[in-house]
N, CA, C and O of each residue as an XYZ file, in Angstrom:
412
protein
N      44.154    139.185    184.545
C      45.125    137.924    184.321
C      46.621    137.867    184.626
O      47.426    138.571    184.017
N      47.000    136.933    185.674
C      48.546    136.906    186.198
C      49.224    135.632    185.075
O      48.886    134.474    184.832
N      50.491    136.659    184.502
C      50.907    135.558    183.888
C      52.258    135.114    184.412
O      53.135    135.900    184.769
N      52.375    133.580    184.434
C      53.690    132.824    185.588
C      54.343    131.912    184.138
O      53.694    131.531    183.163
N      55.829    131.736    184.404
C      56.253    131.157    183.646
C      57.687    130.260    184.938
O      58.092    130.613    186.046
N      58.044    129.042    184.039
C      58.609    128.558    184.999
C      59.357    127.513    184.054
O      58.949    127.265    182.919
N      60.567    126.880    184.656
C      61.447    126.260    183.889
C      61.501    124.651    184.924
O      61.821    124.743    186.109
N      61.188    123.391    184.366
C      61.962    122.071    185.430
C      62.629    121.367    183.769
O      62.848    121.820    182.646
N      62.741    120.183    184.392
C      63.789    119.585    183.563
C      63.332    117.723    183.961
O      63.285    117.257    185.100
N      63.077    117.035    182.795
C      62.873    116.027    182.371
C      64.044    115.458    181.966
O      64.959    116.003    181.349
N      63.907    113.526    182.621
C      65.133    112.668    182.156
C      65.210    112.597    180.864
O      64.200    112.179    180.298
N      66.475    112.997    179.961
C      67.017    113.305    178.789
C      65.950    111.455    177.634
O      65.518    111.643    176.497
N      65.841    110.284    178.215
C      65.246    109.231    177.916
C      63.815    109.094    178.107
O      63.274    107.995    177.983
N      63.194    110.104    178.392
C      61.570    110.156    179.083
C      60.848    111.727    177.986
O      60.000    112.447    178.512
N      61.117    111.889    177.193
C      60.779    112.933    176.714
C      59.253    112.265    176.380
O      58.304    112.405    177.151
N      59.169    111.432    174.960
C      57.975    110.770    174.926
C      57.316    110.328    175.703
O      56.155    110.181    175.319
N      57.601    109.898    177.093
C      56.316    109.378    177.857
C      55.839    110.647    178.867
O      54.810    110.575    179.539
N      56.843    111.955    178.876
C      56.224    112.901    179.558
C      54.811    113.655    178.491
O      53.788    114.276    178.780
N      55.381    113.237    177.306
C      54.348    113.835    176.108
C      53.114    112.939    176.194
O      52.014    113.492    176.201
N      53.194    111.562    176.264
C      52.473    110.771    176.277
C      51.098    111.000    177.621
O      49.867    110.986    177.645
N      52.490    111.245    178.824
C      51.106    111.681    179.920
C      50.310    112.962    180.158
O      49.368    113.221    180.907
N      50.935    113.604    179.356
C      50.275    114.969    179.096
C      49.254    115.223    178.070
O      48.497    116.184    177.928
N      49.445    113.822    177.180
C      48.025    113.797    176.144
C      46.798    113.473    176.620
O      45.710    113.875    176.206
N      47.092    112.517    177.758
C      46.361    111.805    178.277
C      46.258    112.433    179.982
O      46.065    111.793    181.016
N      46.440    113.715    179.814
C      46.082    114.712    181.512
C      44.502    113.894    181.922
O      43.420    113.607    181.411
N      45.107    113.802    182.941
C      43.270    113.076    183.580
C      42.413    114.212    183.984
O      42.677    115.332    184.421
N      41.101    113.482    183.662
C      40.379    114.914    183.945
C      40.188    115.477    184.999
O      39.827    116.654    184.978
N      40.353    114.875    186.077
C      40.418    115.091    187.273
C      41.554    116.707    187.973
O      41.372    117.563    188.838
N      42.881    116.325    186.803
C      43.957    117.189    187.138
C      43.257    118.475    186.461
O      43.250    119.615    186.925
N      42.712    118.063    185.341
C      42.409    119.451    184.424
C      41.363    120.370    184.847
O      41.416    121.590    184.689
N      40.195    119.582    185.514
C      39.270    120.252    186.007
C      39.429    121.055    187.432
O      38.684    121.945    187.844
N      40.827    120.405    188.211
C      41.037    121.128    189.577
C      42.006    122.424    188.510
O      41.954    123.585    188.914
N      42.876    122.110    187.135
C      43.753    123.589    187.306
C      42.386    124.987    186.795
O      42.390    126.210    186.943
N      41.425    124.079    186.211
C      40.875    125.062    185.879
C      40.194    125.873    187.102
O      40.405    127.071    187.291
N      39.174    124.904    188.079
C      38.490    125.414    189.342
C      39.652    126.002    190.167
O      39.216    126.639    191.126
N      40.956    125.985    190.093
C      41.837    127.045    190.360
C      42.175    128.009    190.045
O      42.918    128.706    190.737
N      41.514    128.508    188.335
C      41.785    130.036    188.018
C      42.499    129.950    187.111
O      42.804    131.012    186.568
N      43.237    128.289    186.397
C      44.340    128.466    185.136
C      43.548    128.933    183.941
O      42.391    128.511    183.964
N      43.863    129.721    182.856
C      42.999    129.784    181.832
C      43.646    129.559    180.972
O      43.050    128.900    180.120
N      45.219    129.918    180.599
C      45.997    129.305    179.483
C      47.131    128.580    180.083
O      47.595    129.219    181.028
N      47.807    127.336    179.835
C      48.532    126.317    180.288
C      49.269    125.628    178.743
O      48.998    124.721    177.956
N      50.348    126.694    178.906
C      51.315    125.569    178.085
C      52.470    124.617    178.478
O      52.982    125.177    179.448
N      52.982    123.756    178.297
C      54.399    123.541    178.431
C      55.500    122.983    177.269
O      55.442    121.919    176.652
N      56.477    124.003    177.179
C      57.510    123.423    176.090
C      58.444    122.569    176.266
O      58.684    122.359    177.455
N      59.182    121.887    175.388
C      60.106    121.133    176.001
C      61.763    121.831    174.940
O      61.488    122.118    173.775
N      62.483    121.935    175.142
C      63.671    122.053    174.698
C      64.688    120.453    174.375
O      65.412    120.119    175.313
N      64.705    119.657    173.256
C      65.003    118.072    173.381
C      66.696    118.262    173.966
O      67.243    117.748    174.942
N      67.130    119.041    173.118
C      68.320    118.886    173.565
C      69.009    119.113    174.905
O      70.127    118.708    175.224
N      67.971    119.983    175.795
C      68.355    119.976    176.910
C      67.918    119.327    177.892
O      68.363    119.235    179.036
N      66.792    118.755    177.288
C      65.902    118.260    178.159
C      64.930    119.591    179.451
O      64.116    119.293    180.326
N      65.320    120.648    179.165
C      64.606    121.817    179.462
C      63.078    122.077    179.436
O      62.882    122.543    178.313
N      61.869    122.014    180.106
C      61.131    122.331    180.019
C      60.843    123.924    180.619
O      61.220    124.389    181.694
N      59.933    124.673    179.395
C      59.482    126.140    179.784
C      57.893    125.619    180.002
O      57.421    124.738    179.283
N      57.331    126.093    180.792
C      55.709    126.400    181.502
C      55.256    127.814    181.633
O      55.770    128.662    182.362
N      54.073    127.993    180.716
C      53.800    129.273    180.622
C      52.356    129.184    181.311
O      51.882    128.063    181.123
N      51.606    129.929    181.970
C      50.113    129.765    182.302
C      50.061    131.431    182.848
O      50.927    132.213    183.241
N      48.329    131.536    182.618
C      47.728    132.653    182.980
C      46.828    132.178    183.929
O      46.068    131.277    183.574
N      46.762    132.606    185.061
C      45.775    132.547    186.340
C      44.730    134.089    186.702
O      44.858    135.187    186.161
N      43.883    133.756    187.607
C      43.000    134.751    187.881
C      43.860    135.295    189.183
O      44.128    136.496    189.228
N      44.272    134.455    190.194
C      44.503    135.043    191.206
C      45.998    134.007    191.943
O      46.106    132.801    191.718
N      47.057    134.846    192.854
C      47.966    134.007    192.729
C      47.968    133.287    194.625
O      48.916    132.666    195.107
N      46.949    133.542    195.197
C      46.814    132.347    196.468
C      45.900    131.632    196.162
O      45.894    130.552    196.752
N      44.766    131.882    195.156
C      44.372    130.494    194.536
C      44.792    129.268    194.330
O      44.728    128.170    194.882
N      45.481    130.005    192.883
C      46.591    129.704    192.273
C      47.738    128.036    193.692
O      47.878    126.822    193.547
N      48.060    128.705    194.447
C      49.280    128.617    195.448
C      48.358    126.780    196.012
O      48.985    125.738    196.199
N      47.090    126.913    196.127
C      46.341    125.702    196.906
C      46.238    125.011    195.698
O      45.339    124.173    195.630
N      46.761    125.132    194.999
C      46.628    123.773    193.956
C      47.540    122.193    194.042
O      47.329    121.085    193.549
N      48.906    122.902    195.159
C      49.557    122.268    195.348
C      49.398    121.010    196.281
O      50.029    119.955    196.222
N      48.337    121.401    197.211
C      48.043    120.870    198.364
C      46.679    119.981    198.037
O      46.274    119.439    199.066
N      45.833    119.679    196.820
C      45.031    118.899    196.125
C      45.124    117.737    195.887
O      45.778    117.256    194.961
N      44.308    116.985    196.911
C      44.777    115.179    196.089
C      45.023    115.100    195.074
O      45.944    114.293    194.947
N      44.679    115.547    194.066
C      44.532    114.909    192.787
C      46.158    115.711    192.369
O      46.590    115.285    191.298
N      46.935    116.613    192.949
C      48.031    117.464    192.351
C      49.160    116.064    192.756
O      49.951    115.437    192.052
N      48.828    115.970    194.050
C      49.840    115.377    195.116
C      50.475    113.764    194.476
O      51.560    113.199    194.612
N      49.028    113.354    193.644
C      48.994    112.042    192.913
C      49.338    112.470    191.837
O      49.808    111.651    191.046
N      49.230    113.859    191.437
C      50.149    114.003    189.899
C      51.891    113.931    190.121
O      52.737    113.346    189.446
N      51.961    114.361    190.746
C      53.613    114.601    191.449
C      54.064    113.160    191.445
O      54.938    112.775    190.669
N      53.442    112.332    192.347
C      53.881    110.865    192.656
C      53.971    110.158    190.849
O      54.862    109.428    190.415
N      53.039    110.553    190.273
C      53.068    109.906    188.595
C      54.035    110.287    188.090
O      54.526    109.664    187.148
N      54.692    111.643    188.667
C      55.887    111.846    187.364
C      56.970    111.661    188.069
O      58.045    111.619    187.471
N      56.944    111.581    188.827
C      58.614    112.080    189.848
C      59.357    110.734    189.025
O      60.583    110.847    189.011
N      58.874    109.581    188.391
C      59.862    108.572    187.723
C      60.785    109.134    186.389
O      61.848    108.651    185.998
N      60.116    110.198    185.864
C      60.494    110.919    184.389
C      61.037    112.278    184.830
O      61.087    112.940    183.793
N      61.500    113.078    185.922
C      61.707    114.192    186.051
C      61.987    114.497    187.236
O      61.646    113.998    188.309
N      62.987    115.822    186.827
C      63.717    116.177    188.415
C      62.809    116.735    189.110
O      62.148    117.699    188.722
N      62.682    116.113    190.326
C      61.607    116.396    192.062
C      62.450    116.716    193.485
O      63.421    116.150    193.986
N      61.860    117.568    193.799
C      62.065    117.080    195.420
C      61.677    116.276    196.194
O      60.794    115.572    195.704
N      61.962    116.008    197.339
C      61.915    115.025    198.310
C      60.442    114.394    198.530
O      60.183    113.224    198.813
N      59.205    115.869    198.253
C      58.225    115.413    197.872
C      57.017    115.185    196.742
O      55.803    115.206    196.538
N      58.048    115.002    196.302
C      57.511    114.760    194.734
C      57.341    115.528    193.733
O      57.181    114.962    192.652
N      57.318    117.136    193.764
C      56.736    118.157    193.544
C      58.021    118.358    192.531
O      59.142    117.950    192.837
N      57.758    118.981    191.390
C      59.014    119.114    190.224
C      60.132    119.932    190.904
O      59.846    120.728    191.798
N      61.227    119.770    190.548
C      62.184    120.960    190.673
C      61.756    122.378    189.956
O      61.910    122.411    188.735
N      61.398    123.181    190.397
C      61.061    124.595    189.359
C      61.548    125.539    189.841
O      61.898    125.512    191.021
N      61.714    126.686    189.032
C      62.268    128.019    189.272
C      61.262    128.615    188.285
O      61.038    128.222    187.140
N      60.802    129.449    188.818
C      60.012    130.587    188.706
C      60.845    131.465    187.494
O      62.058    131.644    187.605
N      60.102    131.975    186.365
C      60.666    133.096    185.293
C      60.167    134.101    185.884
O      59.245    134.097    186.699
N      61.144    135.550    185.234
C      60.564    136.685    185.561
C      60.625    137.449    183.938
O      61.518    137.410    183.092
N      59.827    137.856    183.932
C      59.069    138.036    182.533
C      60.032    139.488    182.279
O      60.200    140.128    183.317
N      60.377    139.802    181.609
C      61.444    140.805    180.822
C      60.834    141.260    179.615
O      61.292    142.360    179.305
N      60.235    140.964    179.057
C      59.367    141.487    177.528
C      58.132    141.047    177.273
O      57.711    140.049    177.860
N      57.397    141.699    176.395
C      55.839    141.389    176.521
C      55.652    142.290    175.409
O      55.979    143.424    175.758
N      55.073    142.225    173.645
C      54.654    142.511    172.777
C      52.982    143.081    172.708
O      52.491    143.426    171.633
């Protein structure tokens, strides 16, 4: 299993909306993530800084990279663009984190 972690940022007044949208994650989005090898996927929020920390476990890096070009992922990015920092293509501004410890 490949472990990945990343950081993103949401707008300070959109914490509850971000949670609501993920609580109601579209079934098609959930299925696409599983089809592309995601096993564990969690996102945590630091409410003081509005920073998000994401953690996931995937089967294959190349298969995971394909998620970005799926129709459902493009739709999700557009749906989320009004509540978080995004790039011109609506993808979230995301910084991959480096693992430095594991117990």
